[in-house]
N, C-alpha and C positions, 0 to 999 in steps of 0.2 A: 580551507580559506583561500588558498592559492587557486584551486580549481574553480571556486566561485568567482573570483576576480577574472579568471580567464574566460569563463562563461559570459560575464558581463562585458568584457572588452571586445569579445567576438560576436556579441548579440545572439548567442546561441538560444537562450530562452525565448526571445522575440521571434526568432526564425521558427522555433518549434511550435509556438502558438499559431503563427501564420500558416504553417504547413498543416498542422492537425485540424485547425478550424477550417482550412480550405478543403479538407477531405470531407468533414461532416460538421454540422452545427449542432447536432444532437448531443446534449450533455451526457446522456446515459451511455451512448456509444463511446464518447471520449473517456468516460470513467472506466468502461470495460477495457479500452485500449491501455489506459494507465495501469489498471489491475494486471493485465497480462505482462506489461513491461516490468512492473515491480516484482512479480512472481519470478520471471526469468532472471532479473537482477539478483533476487534473493537466492536463487539456485547457484549463482556463481560467486557471490560475495557474502561476507558476514553482514549482520544488521547495521552495525555502526558505519562501516565503509559505504554500504549501499545508501544509507541515509545521507551521508555527506555528499555522495555523488548525485542522488536523485532529487533531494529537496530543493536545492537552488535551481535545478534544471526544470522541475515541474511546477514550482510555486507560481510563476506568472501564468501558466496555463490554468492552474486551479483557480486563481483570482479571476481570470478572464471568463470562466464558465460559472463563477459565482459559488464556489464551494468554500465553506468556512475553514480557516486555518487549523482549528482544533479537529475538525472532521477529517481534514487532509492528513493530519498526524495519525489519526486512528486508521485511516486507509493504508497509509504507509507502513505502520507497524504490523497490521494483520497480514498484508500481502507479503512483506519480507519474511515474516514468521512462517507463512505457508511455504514460501520458496526455500527456506532453510531445511524443511523436512521432505522436500520433493526431490526424488532421484532425477538425474544421474549423479549429481554431486552430493547432495543431502548431508551437509556437515553435521547437523544435529543427530542424524541417525548413526553416523560413525562414532560420534561422541557417546551416544547412549549405548552402543554396542561395546565400547571400551569400558564404560562404567559398569554395565550389566554383565560383562564377560560373555557375550553371545555374538554370533556371526551376523553380518549385515543381511544375509539372506533370510534369517529368522525374523528380522525386523520389518521386512518389506510388506508382508501381508497386513500386520496390524497398522502400519503407517498408512497404507492405502485406505484401509477402512476408516482410520481417523480423518484422513483428508476428505474422503467422500461425505462422511456423516458429521464431521465436526468442523474442520477448518474451512472448507469451501462455503458452507452455509454462513459461517461467521463473517467471512470476507464479503459475501454478497449482502448480508444484512447490514454490515457496517458501511458498505459503500452506498447502498441505495436507500437506507433509512437513517438519515443524519440525526434523527431524534435519539437513537440509541447511543451515539457517541457524544452528543451535546447535552444530554439531560443532566448528568452529574456535574459537569462544569457550570451549567446554568444554576444548579442548586448552590454551588460554592461561590460563584461570582455572577449573580443575576444581572448586574449592570454591564458587565463586559460580554456576556454570552447570552444572546437572545434565544429563547426556546422556539423550536419549530414543531409544527404538528406532526403526528405520526402518520405521514403519507409518503408515497413514493416520491423521492426527491426532496420534498418538504421545504424548499426555500421559497 
């Protein structure tokens, strides 16, 4: 909460929007930049702390490029989850090693295979096909969440 107020008082989100939209106006490039930022943030912090840091910072940018808030929440969750299993810090892998009583080196190969064939495709599908993250909320709350066609971008 305090960090969010500091962001607002210093106009950090507005500066970020101006800087990034000054680099490119392409929505898909901006989403890719957001993905990379969130994965790196997930490598360094746990999900809860990274969400508290990134959500108020990125939300004005997300609104500026026309991404639905529920879709942004899905993007945030998948990227931070991928960051948590990505070396060099990989806190989830260390936790899994402690629980499974195996060494970190034994977990690297299966984790990389999981990232290549599981997590990265899910992150890309969640980011670039909003239908996948908005379909269930639309079924539960059709008046609040409008459905989008299953196309790239979809807005």
